[in-house]
C-alpha positions as CSV (number, residue, x, y, z in Angstrom):
1,M,0.9,0.3,-0.3
2,L,1.5,4.0,-0.8
3,I,1.8,6.3,1.8
4,V,-1.2,9.2,0.9
5,I,0.5,12.6,0.0
6,A,-1.7,13.0,-2.6
7,T,-1.1,15.8,-5.4
8,T,-0.6,15.6,-9.3
9,A,2.3,18.0,-9.1
10,V,4.8,15.5,-6.5
11,A,6.9,13.7,-9.5
12,A,7.1,10.1,-8.9
13,N,11.1,10.3,-9.2
14,D,11.0,13.2,-5.8
15,W,12.1,13.5,-2.2
16,P,9.1,14.8,-1.5
17,H,8.9,14.2,2.6
18,W,12.1,13.6,4.7
19,R,10.6,9.9,4.4
20,G,10.4,9.5,0.5
21,P,8.4,9.7,-2.1
22,S,5.4,7.3,-0.1
23,T,6.9,7.8,3.5
24,T,9.1,4.7,3.8
25,G,12.5,5.7,2.5
26,V,12.6,3.3,-0.6
27,A,13.2,5.8,-3.4
28,A,11.4,5.6,-6.7
29,A,13.2,2.6,-9.9
30,S,15.7,4.5,-10.6
31,P,20.4,3.9,-10.4
32,L,21.6,5.4,-7.6
33,P,25.7,6.2,-7.0
34,S,27.9,2.6,-4.6
35,A,30.5,4.5,-3.6
36,W,32.2,8.0,-3.3
37,S,34.6,10.3,-1.2
38,A,34.6,13.6,-0.7
39,T,36.6,14.0,-3.9
40,E,34.9,11.6,-6.2
41,N,31.4,11.2,-7.4
42,V,30.5,14.5,-5.6
43,A,28.2,16.6,-7.9
44,W,27.9,19.7,-5.3
45,Q,28.6,20.5,-2.4
46,A,26.7,24.1,-0.9
47,P,27.1,25.8,2.4
48,L,23.6,26.6,4.5
49,Q,22.7,30.2,6.6
50,G,22.5,28.1,8.8
51,A,23.2,25.3,11.0
52,G,20.6,22.6,11.8
53,V,20.0,18.3,11.4
54,S,16.3,18.2,9.0
55,S,17.0,16.5,5.6
56,P,16.6,17.9,2.9
57,I,13.8,16.8,0.2
58,V,13.6,17.2,-3.7
59,S,11.1,18.7,-6.0
60,G,11.6,18.7,-9.8
61,N,14.4,20.8,-10.0
62,R,15.1,22.0,-6.9
63,V,16.7,20.7,-3.3
64,F,14.9,22.8,0.0
65,V,16.3,22.6,3.9
66,T,15.7,24.4,6.9
67,S,18.2,25.6,9.2
68,Q,18.5,27.7,12.0
69,A,21.7,31.1,12.7
70,G,22.6,32.0,15.7
71,D,22.4,30.7,19.2
72,G,19.9,29.5,20.8
73,R,18.9,28.2,24.5
74,R,20.2,25.1,25.5
75,R,18.2,23.2,28.0
76,A,20.0,22.4,31.6
77,G,21.5,19.8,32.6
78,N,22.7,16.4,31.5
79,H,22.5,15.6,28.1
80,P,22.7,12.4,27.4
81,T,24.4,11.0,24.3
82,L,23.6,7.3,21.8
83,T,27.4,6.3,22.9
84,Q,27.7,4.5,26.0
85,G,30.7,2.8,27.6
86,G,33.1,4.9,25.4
87,D,34.1,8.1,24.2
88,P,31.5,10.0,22.2
89,A,33.8,12.5,19.9
90,A,35.2,9.3,19.2
91,A,31.9,7.7,17.9
92,G,31.3,10.7,15.7
93,E,28.7,11.9,18.5
94,V,29.8,15.5,19.6
95,T,27.8,18.5,19.7
96,L,25.5,20.6,16.6
97,R,27.8,22.9,14.6
98,R,26.4,27.0,15.7
99,V,26.4,29.2,12.8
100,A,27.3,32.5,14.3
101,R,24.8,35.8,13.8
102,A,23.6,38.3,16.0
103,G,20.1,37.0,17.1
104,V,18.8,33.8,16.0
105,A,17.1,33.5,12.3
106,F,15.2,30.7,11.1
107,N,15.9,30.0,6.6
108,V,14.2,27.9,4.2
109,E,16.5,27.6,1.7
110,A,16.4,26.4,-2.1
111,F,19.2,24.9,-4.8
112,D,19.3,23.9,-7.8
113,R,19.3,20.0,-8.0
114,V,21.9,19.7,-10.9
115,S,24.2,22.2,-9.8
116,G,23.9,23.2,-6.0
117,K,23.3,26.4,-7.1
118,R,21.5,28.6,-4.6
119,L,18.3,29.7,-5.8
120,W,16.8,31.5,-3.2
121,I,16.7,32.2,0.8
122,H,13.3,33.0,3.1
123,E,14.3,34.4,6.4
124,M,12.4,34.9,8.8
125,A,12.4,35.9,12.9
126,P,11.6,33.4,16.0
127,E,8.9,35.5,17.6
128,G,8.2,34.9,21.2
129,D,10.8,32.6,23.6
130,L,13.3,30.5,21.9
131,P,12.3,27.1,23.6
132,P,15.3,24.8,25.2
133,V,17.0,22.3,23.2
134,H,18.9,19.1,23.5
135,D,22.8,19.7,22.3
136,K,22.3,17.9,19.2
137,H,19.8,19.7,17.2
138,N,18.6,23.2,17.7
139,L,15.1,24.4,16.3
140,A,15.2,23.6,12.8
141,S,14.7,20.0,13.6
142,A,11.5,19.4,11.5
143,S,12.4,18.5,7.6
144,P,10.0,20.6,5.5
145,V,8.0,19.5,3.0
146,T,6.7,20.3,-0.9
147,D,3.4,19.1,-3.1
148,G,5.0,20.4,-5.8
149,E,3.4,23.7,-5.3
150,R,4.5,25.3,-2.4
151,V,7.3,24.7,0.3
152,Y,6.0,23.9,4.1
153,A,7.8,25.1,6.9
154,W,8.2,24.3,10.2
155,F,10.5,26.0,13.2
156,G,10.5,24.6,17.1
157,T,8.9,27.4,18.3
158,G,5.6,26.4,16.6
159,Q,5.7,28.3,13.6
160,I,4.9,27.4,10.4
161,V,5.3,28.8,7.1
162,A,4.2,28.3,3.8
163,L,5.9,29.3,0.6
164,D,6.1,29.1,-3.0
165,V,8.4,27.1,-4.5
166,N,10.3,30.7,-6.0
167,G,10.3,31.6,-2.5
168,K,7.8,33.4,-2.4
169,P,5.4,33.6,1.0
170,V,1.9,32.4,0.8
171,W,0.4,32.5,4.7
172,S,2.2,31.3,8.1
173,K,0.8,30.8,11.7
174,H,2.3,30.5,15.0
175,L,1.1,27.7,16.8
176,G,3.2,28.4,20.3
177,R,1.5,31.6,20.0
178,E,-2.0,30.4,19.8
179,Y,-2.0,27.1,21.2
180,G,0.9,27.2,24.1
181,S,4.4,27.8,24.4
182,F,6.5,24.3,22.5
183,D,8.0,23.0,26.0
184,I,9.0,19.4,25.4
185,Q,12.8,18.2,27.9
186,W,14.8,17.7,24.5
187,G,12.5,19.9,22.2
188,H,10.5,19.4,18.8
189,S,11.1,17.7,16.0
190,S,8.3,16.2,14.7
191,S,8.0,16.8,11.1
192,P,4.6,17.9,9.0
193,V,2.4,15.4,6.8
194,L,0.8,16.4,3.1
195,F,-2.9,14.8,3.0
196,E,-4.7,15.9,0.4
197,D,-5.4,19.7,1.3
198,S,-4.4,19.4,4.4
199,I,-1.1,19.6,6.1
200,I,-1.3,17.7,9.1
201,L,1.2,18.5,12.9
202,L,1.9,17.4,15.5
203,C,2.1,19.3,18.8
204,Y,2.6,16.6,21.3
205,H,4.3,18.7,24.1
206,S,4.4,19.3,28.2
207,P,1.6,22.3,28.7
208,A,-0.7,20.9,25.5
209,S,-0.6,18.0,23.4
210,Y,-2.5,17.8,20.3
211,I,-2.9,17.7,16.6
212,V,-4.1,19.8,14.6
213,A,-5.1,20.0,10.2
214,L,-4.8,23.3,8.5
215,D,-5.5,24.0,5.0
216,K,-2.8,23.5,3.1
217,R,-3.9,26.8,0.7
218,T,-4.8,28.9,3.3
219,G,-3.7,27.8,6.6
220,A,-6.7,27.5,8.2
221,V,-7.3,24.9,11.2
222,K,-9.4,22.1,9.8
223,W,-9.9,20.5,12.8
224,K,-7.9,20.0,15.6
225,V,-7.4,17.0,18.8
226,D,-6.4,18.0,22.0
227,K,-5.1,15.2,24.1
228,P,-4.1,15.0,27.5
229,A,-1.5,17.2,28.6
230,G,2.1,15.7,29.3
231,Q,1.5,13.2,26.6
232,E,4.7,13.9,24.5
233,S,6.5,12.5,21.2
234,Y,9.1,13.1,19.3
235,S,8.2,11.6,16.1
236,S,6.7,12.4,12.7
237,P,3.0,11.6,11.8
238,I,2.5,9.9,8.4
239,V,-1.0,8.9,6.0
240,V,-1.6,5.9,5.3
241,Q,-4.3,3.6,3.2
242,G,-5.4,0.8,5.8
243,P,-8.1,-1.5,4.0
244,G,-11.1,0.6,5.8
245,G,-10.1,3.3,4.3
246,N,-7.0,6.2,5.2
247,E,-4.9,6.7,8.4
248,L,-2.7,8.8,10.5
249,I,-0.5,6.8,12.9
250,V,1.3,8.5,15.2
251,N,4.2,7.3,17.7
252,S,3.7,9.0,21.5
253,A,4.2,7.9,24.3
254,T,1.4,7.2,25.5
255,G,1.3,3.8,22.7
256,V,0.7,4.1,19.4
257,E,-2.9,5.3,17.3
258,S,-4.3,6.0,14.5
259,F,-6.3,8.5,13.6
260,D,-8.9,9.2,10.4
261,P,-6.8,11.9,8.8
262,A,-10.2,13.7,7.4
263,T,-11.8,14.6,10.7
264,G,-9.2,13.7,13.1
265,K,-11.6,11.2,14.7
266,S,-9.2,7.9,17.0
267,L,-9.6,4.7,15.1
268,W,-7.4,2.0,17.0
269,T,-4.9,2.1,19.9
270,Y,-2.2,0.2,20.7
271,P,-1.1,1.2,24.6
272,E,2.7,0.9,25.6
273,V,4.0,3.6,27.3
274,N,7.8,5.1,26.5
275,R,9.7,7.3,27.8
276,F,10.9,9.0,24.5
277,P,8.9,8.2,21.2
278,I,11.6,9.5,18.7
279,P,11.5,7.3,15.2
280,V,8.4,7.1,12.6
281,S,6.8,4.0,11.7
282,M,6.3,3.0,7.3
283,V,4.0,0.3,6.2
284,D,4.5,-1.9,3.3
285,N,1.3,-4.2,1.7
286,G,-1.3,-2.9,4.5
287,I,1.8,-3.7,7.6
288,L,2.9,-0.9,10.0
289,Y,6.6,-1.0,11.1
290,L,8.3,0.6,14.0
291,S,11.0,1.2,16.9
292,R,9.2,2.7,19.6
293,G,12.4,5.1,20.2
294,Y,15.0,5.3,23.6
295,R,17.2,2.6,24.6
296,S,17.0,-0.7,23.3
297,S,13.3,-0.3,21.8
298,P,10.7,-2.8,20.9
299,F,10.1,-3.1,17.7
300,M,7.0,-4.2,16.4
301,A,4.8,-4.9,12.9
302,I,0.5,-4.1,13.4
303,R,-1.7,-4.9,10.8
304,L,-3.3,-1.4,9.5
305,G,-8.2,-2.1,9.4
306,G,-8.5,-2.2,13.3
307,R,-11.0,-0.6,15.5
308,G,-10.1,0.0,19.5
309,D,-7.7,-1.4,21.4
310,I,-6.1,-3.7,18.4
311,T,-3.3,-5.0,21.5
312,K,-4.9,-8.7,20.6
313,T,-5.9,-8.1,17.3
314,H,-3.5,-7.0,14.3
315,V,-0.3,-7.4,16.5
316,A,1.4,-9.5,13.2
317,W,4.9,-9.3,16.0
318,R,6.9,-8.2,18.7
319,V,10.1,-8.0,19.4
320,P,10.5,-6.4,23.0
321,T,14.5,-5.0,22.5
322,G,16.5,-4.1,20.1
323,G,15.3,-1.5,18.1
324,P,17.2,2.1,17.7
325,Y,16.7,5.0,20.0
326,V,15.7,7.4,16.8
327,S,16.5,6.3,13.7
328,S,13.7,4.8,11.7
329,L,13.6,1.1,10.1
330,V,13.4,0.5,6.6
331,H,11.3,-2.3,5.0
332,Y,13.0,-3.2,2.0
333,Q,12.3,-6.5,-0.9
334,G,10.9,-8.4,2.3
335,V,13.3,-7.5,5.2
336,I,13.6,-4.7,8.1
337,Y,16.6,-3.5,8.0
338,M,17.9,-0.8,10.6
339,S,20.5,0.9,12.4
340,T,20.9,1.0,15.9
341,D,23.0,3.5,18.2
342,N,26.6,1.9,18.9
343,G,27.4,1.1,15.2
344,I,25.1,-2.1,14.7
345,L,23.6,-3.1,11.4
346,S,20.5,-5.7,11.6
347,A,18.3,-7.1,9.2
348,F,15.0,-8.9,10.7
349,D,12.4,-11.2,8.7
350,A,9.5,-8.8,7.7
351,S,7.0,-11.6,8.7
352,N,8.0,-12.9,11.9
353,G,10.6,-10.8,13.2
354,E,13.6,-13.1,12.7
355,R,16.4,-11.6,12.6
356,V,18.9,-12.6,9.5
357,W,21.6,-10.9,10.5
358,Q,23.6,-8.6,12.4
359,E,26.8,-6.7,12.2
360,R,28.9,-4.2,13.9
361,V,30.2,-1.3,11.5
362,G,31.2,1.0,14.3
363,G,29.9,5.0,14.6
364,T,26.7,6.1,15.9
365,F,23.6,6.4,13.9
366,S,20.9,8.9,14.6
367,A,20.2,9.5,10.4
368,S,17.3,6.7,9.3
369,P,18.4,4.3,6.5
370,I,16.7,4.8,2.9
371,A,16.9,2.0,0.4
372,G,17.4,2.0,-3.3
373,D,18.4,0.5,-6.2
374,G,18.6,-2.7,-4.7
375,K,20.5,-1.3,-1.9
376,V,20.4,0.6,1.7
377,Y,21.9,3.2,3.0
378,F,23.3,4.3,6.6
379,V,24.7,8.1,7.8
380,S,26.7,7.7,10.5
381,E,27.3,11.5,12.5
382,G,30.9,10.6,11.7
383,G,30.1,11.2,8.0
384,E,30.6,6.8,6.7
385,T,27.5,5.9,4.7
386,I,27.8,2.8,4.5
387,V,26.5,0.6,1.6
388,I,24.9,-2.2,2.1
389,K,23.8,-5.3,-0.6
390,A,20.0,-5.8,-0.1
391,G,19.2,-8.7,1.2
392,R,19.8,-11.9,4.0
393,T,23.1,-11.3,3.5
394,F,25.3,-9.2,5.0
395,S,27.4,-7.8,2.3
396,I,29.1,-4.4,2.3
397,V,29.0,-2.3,-1.1
398,S,30.7,0.4,0.2
399,R,32.5,2.7,3.2
400,N,32.3,6.3,1.7
401,K,33.8,8.9,4.1
402,I,32.5,13.4,4.6
403,D,33.8,15.5,6.5
404,G,31.4,16.3,9.3
405,H,28.7,15.9,11.7
406,F,25.2,13.8,10.0
407,V,22.7,14.0,12.0
408,A,20.2,14.2,9.0
409,S,18.5,11.7,7.4
410,P,19.6,11.0,3.9
411,A,17.0,11.4,0.5
412,A,17.8,10.1,-3.1
413,A,15.9,11.9,-6.8
414,S,16.6,11.6,-9.7
415,G,19.7,9.3,-9.4
416,R,21.4,11.6,-6.8
417,V,21.7,10.5,-2.8
418,F,21.6,14.1,-1.6
419,L,23.7,14.0,2.1
420,R,22.9,17.2,4.9
421,S,25.8,17.6,8.0
422,D,24.8,20.8,10.0
423,D,26.2,23.3,7.7
424,R,26.0,21.7,4.6
425,I,24.2,19.8,1.7
426,I,26.6,17.9,-0.9
427,A,24.8,15.9,-3.2
428,V,26.4,12.7,-4.5
429,G,26.5,11.1,-7.9
430,K,27.1,12.7,-11.3
């Protein structure tokens, strides 16, 4: 089943959402590069106006990416790392590089897909108090999304802007000002999703938790569902086609829940308390696959189409431990691939959750893997992309190092892989 991000303006080979054309992390069928270095098989590199960990998106001849320039607020206290039992810096896990300037600005930038020439920059000032964040990201953590006519960029204050593809503002809105501060322990990171003529935003924070659907043409509220205060999520929603209609899937601290994306009505729940839900679910052939997040997370497969509490009726299988803390899974050709935090890559049979292989490759992984052209791509924070041959036997195609700090997930479109470090974007494949 394909994800519903319906618009005739988006081409099949685009990457309009941070998880790709079908929000699954799988690229459209086309050749993709297998090997590169800082000096070989790189089409272009472009510095960004600011820094951040949002993923690039691709639409037609444009690549869009968001960033923040200037220092924000650091959350007080200790900031946990993914690296355990070793030196985080040695594993490539470091704090986000900041782009200094007087004051703070949020940026949306567009680049020519072929040449890397910057086409335009839209800059806006934050309004209100800046929410504090973890050392490894800032308020430009949500990835933008596009329908081919407009690009929608959302920032961690709650400010969202809709721009046409030439950078002209169409509308803007400040959810933080309208509904309450975007206060969540490590900072907002949920990305928007498009469904028909709506843009849906997940705002599960400490002071107020809600989901809201806005008219993508005007920004007007179409529906809003309030949840108990303190119901939190760092994850992003997706919209999928289930056997009984469209479903909006949310991974949160109280479990997994499905809503009708047209109305916000709750359809089913899988109750399971989890402290830091970060990964995003994905669907293939009516089955939802996801890691719940946090250390050594449970991961599972859920059949779509349920109603009410589906714990005993629609869970196809569940593995209680071993899933990624931050990164999402990718399902490709009957196999589920994942990168756990401390340099371990794993593959599981999608039909039953049984492990097919597991190998330690080193490094720290926050970026979600992507797949396409018979390969799976894993990007480590230290700048090494490990490309493996898709299948039930572990086989490394290449290990490709580029200097930089990489937390953002890659994109793949039109024969290229697009990598985003803290402060630049790199197009791989000539």
